N, C-alpha and C positions, 0 to 999 in steps of 0.2 A: 867171649867172641860173639859177634853178631853177623847178620847177613849182609854181605856186600855184593854189588854188581860191578863188573868191569866191562868196558867197551874198548876193544883193542887191548893192548898190553901196556899198562902204565910203566913209565920209564924205570921207576924204582923196583918194579917186579919183573923186568925182562929176564933176568938170569933164572929166576925161579919158575916162571910161567911159560916161557917160549917153547921149551921142549915138549911138555905135555900138550900145549895148544897145537903144536905141529902134528903130534901123533893123533889128536882128535880130528884133524881136518880130513884125513882119509876116511874115517868112520862116518863123519857127517856127509861127505860126498857120496859114499855108498848108500846111505840111508835116503838121501834126496833122490838119487837115481832110481832106487827101488820104488819110491813113492811116486815117480813120474813128475817130480818137481824140477824147477829150474836149477841148474847147477850153480854152485857158489864156491869160490876159493878164498874169498876175503882179500882185502887190500894189502898192499905192501906195508908191513909194520912201520917202515921208515917214513911213510907218507901220512900216517894217521897217529895223532897224539892220543895215547890212551887216557881214559878217565875212569875214576872210581866213584861209585854212588853208594853211600851208606844208608841202609834201611833202618827202620825203627825196630831192630831185632827181627827175629823170625815171626814173632807174634804180630808185627805190623803187616807183613805180607798176608798172613792168614786172615787178619781183620779185613783187608781189602777184598780178599776172596769171599769172605762172608757176605759183604755187600753185593758182590756179583751174583751169588747163588740166589739171594733174595730178589734181586732185580729180575733175574731170569725166571723165577718161579711166580712172583707176585706182581712184578712190574713196579715195585716201589722199594725204597730203602727200609731195612729193619730199624727198630729202635736201637740207639747206641747201647753198647755192652754195659751191663751193670759192673760196678767196681768189683774186682776180684774174679770176674767171669772171663773165660777165655773164648776166643772165636772158635777154636777147635772143638768146643763143647756144643756148638750149635748143631741141632739135629739135621738140618738141611745140608750143612757143609759136611758133616760126617757121612751122610748118604752119598754125596757126590764124590767124596774122596775114595769111597769104596767101589766106585764104578769106573769104567773105562770111558774115554771120550766117546760122545755119541755119533751116530750116523743117521741122519745128517748131523754135522757138528752143532754144538750148542753155541750160544752167543758169546760165551766167555771161556771157551775151552782152552785157549792158549795161556790165559792167565792162571786158570785153576789147575789144569792137568800138567803139572811140571814139578820137579823136585823143588824143595824149598832151600836146598843147600848146595846143589851142583847142577851142571848141565848148561845147555846153550839155547839161545834164540838167535836165529840167523835171518838176515834181511832178505828173505825170499818169501813170496806170497803163496802159501799153500793152506788149504782150508782145514784139513784134519791134522791134529797133533800127531807126530810120528812117535809111536810107542814101540820100543825095541830094547831088549836087554843089552844090545851093543852100544846104545846111546849113553853117554855119561849122564847119570841120574835117571836113566830109563826112558826119558822123553826128550824130543827135539821140537822146539817151538819156533814160530815165525815172529820176528820182531815187528813185521808189518801188521800182522793180526793183533799182536799184543798192544801196539799203539792205538789201534782202532777200538779195542775192547776197553782199555783204560780211559780213553776219551769219553766213552759212554758213561763210565762211572763218575768221572769228573763232572760231566754235564748234569747227572742226577744229583750230585752234591752241590751244584752251583759253585764249583771250584774254578776260579780263574786260572788258566794254564800258565799265565805269566808270573804267578806268585813264586817267590824264591823259597824253597823248602827250608833253607837255613835262616830265613828271616825271623825276627823276634815274634812277629805275628803268628807265624805257622808253628814255631817251636813252642811258644806259650800255649797254643791251643792243644798241642799234642801232650805237653807236660800236665796240663790241667783239663782232663776230659770233663766237659761240663754239658750234661744233657739239656740244661736250660738255655744254652747258647743258641744262636740262630745260624741257619744255613750250614755251610761246610764246617764251621767251628764246633758244631755238635759232634763231629767225627774227626777230632784233631789228628789222631795217629793215622787213621785211614787217609786223610787228606795229605798229610806229609808224605806217606808212601806212594800215593797216587802221583804226586808231583815227581818223586824220585823215579818211578817207573816211566813216566812220560819223558823225563830227561834222558834216561838210558835208551828208550825205544826210539826217540827222535834222533839221537846221535847215531844209533846203529843204522837206521834207515838212511840218514844223510851221508854217512861215511862208507857204508858197505861192510862195517866191522860187526862181529857178533857180540851179543851180550853173554857174559859168562857169570853164573852164580858161584860165589866162592864163600 
């Protein structure tokens, strides 16, 4: 099983997901109100066609987050991961994972401070990630902020946002991580998952539906 994101409720998953999603709406509303953020109820499911986005496993998300912490710290991308090395072994990423979102917020807080397997991003613009044990996954993020943060990473990679993550070009780069490649192709997995995150965040903002990690 890998990490998937959904925006809205895909038709084939309505029976399984609609009940839990409705239950979470009340919790999300309470958390947004407590944080002084704009209220959000989500669109009518009948009016939004749900979509699923498959990430490059959990490791792909952590690899993108590794790029983010280095950009925030050094202002530049780190060297690509050596073969067999995991992003979660990176000392900078370990340090950030052990901390809470900053005050003032860091430049990539919504990307980094979120569960890697559950929880939501809602299309409401709020600066600080909401950290609360009532939130599914312990964190509630803004897909508006997520979109802006991932765009910064894509820009640093030189990654064209109109690339199709399912294209042969992108999949080949992710399958064959080549540090000698040029531009975004040096970071094939990270580029694939940046494109996936951009797709999900753009759809969330455009439709008013939440992103759910599953």
